[in-house]
C-alpha positions as CSV (number, residue, x, y, z in Angstrom):
1,M,164.7,79.9,51.4
2,P,161.2,78.4,50.1
3,A,161.1,76.0,47.3
4,Y,158.5,74.9,45.0
5,G,157.1,71.8,43.3
6,F,156.0,72.9,39.8
7,A,153.7,70.9,37.5
8,H,152.6,71.8,34.2
9,L,149.9,69.4,33.3
10,R,149.1,69.3,29.6
11,S,146.2,66.6,29.7
12,R,143.7,65.9,32.2
13,R,141.7,62.9,32.4
14,N,139.0,62.4,35.2
15,H,139.8,58.9,36.0
16,S,139.1,57.3,39.2
17,D,142.8,56.9,39.9
18,V,143.3,60.8,39.6
19,I,140.4,61.4,41.9
20,E,142.2,59.0,44.5
21,Y,145.5,60.9,44.1
22,L,143.7,64.1,44.7
23,E,142.1,62.5,48.0
24,R,145.5,61.3,49.1
25,I,148.1,64.0,48.3
26,Q,147.5,66.2,51.0
27,A,148.6,63.6,53.7
28,T,151.8,63.2,51.7
29,L,152.6,67.0,51.8
30,E,152.0,67.6,55.6
31,P,155.2,65.8,57.2
32,F,157.2,68.1,54.9
33,A,155.3,71.4,55.5
34,G,154.1,71.3,51.8
35,R,151.0,73.4,50.7
36,F,149.3,74.1,47.8
37,V,149.7,77.5,46.3
38,I,148.0,77.3,42.7
39,H,146.0,73.9,41.9
40,G,144.6,74.0,38.3
41,S,142.8,77.3,38.5
42,P,142.2,78.6,35.1
43,A,145.0,80.9,33.9
44,E,144.5,84.2,32.1
45,V,147.2,83.9,29.4
46,V,148.6,87.3,28.5
47,E,151.5,86.2,26.5
48,G,152.2,83.1,24.6
49,T,150.0,79.8,24.8
50,W,149.5,77.8,27.9
51,P,148.0,74.3,27.1
52,G,147.1,72.6,30.3
53,S,147.1,73.5,33.8
54,M,149.5,74.6,36.5
55,V,150.3,73.2,40.1
56,L,152.4,75.0,42.6
57,I,153.3,73.5,45.9
58,E,155.5,75.6,48.4
59,F,158.0,74.0,50.8
60,P,160.1,75.5,53.4
61,G,163.4,74.5,51.6
62,L,164.5,72.5,48.6
63,A,165.7,69.6,50.8
64,G,162.0,69.2,52.1
65,A,160.6,69.4,48.4
66,R,162.9,66.4,47.5
67,A,162.3,64.6,50.5
68,W,158.5,64.7,49.8
69,Y,158.8,63.8,46.2
70,D,161.1,60.8,47.1
71,S,159.0,59.8,50.2
72,P,157.3,56.3,50.1
73,A,153.9,58.1,50.9
74,Y,154.0,60.0,47.7
75,R,155.7,57.4,45.6
76,A,152.8,55.1,46.5
77,I,150.4,57.5,44.7
78,L,152.5,58.8,42.2
79,S,151.3,56.5,39.4
80,L,147.7,57.3,40.1
81,R,148.5,60.7,38.4
82,T,151.2,59.9,35.9
83,D,149.3,57.0,34.4
84,H,146.6,59.3,33.3
85,I,148.0,62.9,33.1
86,D,150.9,64.0,30.9
87,G,152.9,66.7,32.2
88,D,156.3,68.1,33.4
89,V,157.2,68.4,37.0
90,L,160.1,70.2,38.5
91,L,161.4,71.2,41.9
92,I,163.0,74.6,42.2
93,E,164.4,77.0,44.8
94,G,162.6,80.2,45.1
95,V,164.2,83.6,46.0
96,G,164.5,85.1,49.2
97,P,162.5,88.2,50.3
98,N,165.5,90.6,49.7
99,Y,165.8,89.3,45.9
100,D,166.8,92.3,43.6
101,P,166.7,91.5,39.8
102,A,169.2,94.4,39.4
103,E,171.7,92.3,41.2
104,R,170.9,89.4,38.7
105,A,171.2,91.7,35.8
106,H,174.8,92.9,37.0
107,T,175.8,89.2,37.3
108,L,174.6,88.3,33.8
109,R,176.3,91.5,32.5
110,T,179.6,90.7,34.1
111,E,179.5,87.1,32.9
112,A,178.6,88.3,29.2
113,G,181.6,90.7,29.4
114,R,183.9,87.8,30.3
115,A,182.6,85.6,27.8
116,S,183.0,88.2,25.1
117,R,186.7,89.0,26.2
118,S,187.4,85.3,26.0
119,T,186.3,85.0,22.4
120,T,188.5,87.8,21.2
């Protein structure tokens, strides 16, 4: 199942360290089959607000995403970004090709029913 590295970057400084980070990050992704899906493209905000930009990197699985983030090669360049850009980064597993949100709704409805019965 695919997994993603997601970053919400709220500030952006075009510091030489950030440029070096951009020049070096692809080489850290390749051993883990990581690839950029979204990389700072302008967003069309249709609900709410979105201060900053988004980065989305896809990996074949969550273990690979974790291994990339913890790899010596990525750790060697991480501060080039974090010293100059504020943001949040998370690793998250995606859904498979047969994902059905109605099944998720059923699970939530069942859990809610159990919770209401336990409080009465």
